[in-house]
N, C-alpha and C positions, 0 to 999 in steps of 0.2 A: 548536458550530462545528466544521467539518471542513476540514483542509488536507492537501494531498498533497505528499510529498517523494519524489523519484526518486533512487535510488542503486544503482549496480552491478546493474542488471537487476531490482531490487525496487522496489516502491512502498510507502511508509509512509503510512498515513492517520493523522493526528494529530487526536484528538478532544479538545475542551475543552467546558466547560459541562455541559449536561444531555443525557443520552441516554435519552430517554423518548418513549413514544407514537409519533406519526408520524415523528419523527426517527430512531427505530430502524429503521423500515421503509425510510426514505430511504437509510440506511446500507447495508442489505441489497441494495437495488436498484442502488447505485452500484458494487458490487464484483463483477466477474466477470473472470477466474477468481480466486477467493480464494486459491488455492494459491501464488500469487506475491505475497502481500500481507502486510505487517506493519501491524498496527493498534495505534497508540500511545494508550492510554487513561489515561495518567498525569495528564492535565488534566481528566478527567471528574469533576464535583463531585457528581453524583447519577445513579442508574441505577434504572429501574423494571423490572418483569418483561419488558416488550417489549424494553428495552435488553439485558437478560440473554439473552433468546432470540436477538436479532440477533448478539451476540457468540458464543454457543454455535453458531449456524448457521455463522458464518464459521470458527470453530475446527474444527468437524467437517469442513469442506471444505478444510482445510489452511492457513488463515491463522495467522500468529503474533501472539499478543497480547503487547504490550510494556507494562510499567508496570501490570500487572494485579494486583499484590500486594495492594492494598486490597480487591479484589473476589474474590481467589483462592478463599477458602473457600466463598463463595456460588456462584461459577461452577463450582467443582469439584463441589459437591453437585448442582447443576443438570445438569452434564454426565453424572454418574453416573446420575442418575435418568432422563435422556432416553435413555441407552443401554439401560436396563433395560426400556424400553417396547417 
């Protein structure tokens, strides 16, 4: 599930449930420009490779990931490897 919160010129996307497969692509398509975006993933219960890629794509374009501590190690490793390509 995705909900939007507007506050002081920023938009926070709050994600809950599963961020997998086509839902990851939907997320990517809904956010332009990501540089003014906060993505709250604290309610995400599972994430697959597509979900990771969507978050990495957003982060590389300036989005801020909130509540990503649970996924931090995996996301950091993915970010590092994507920058080395």
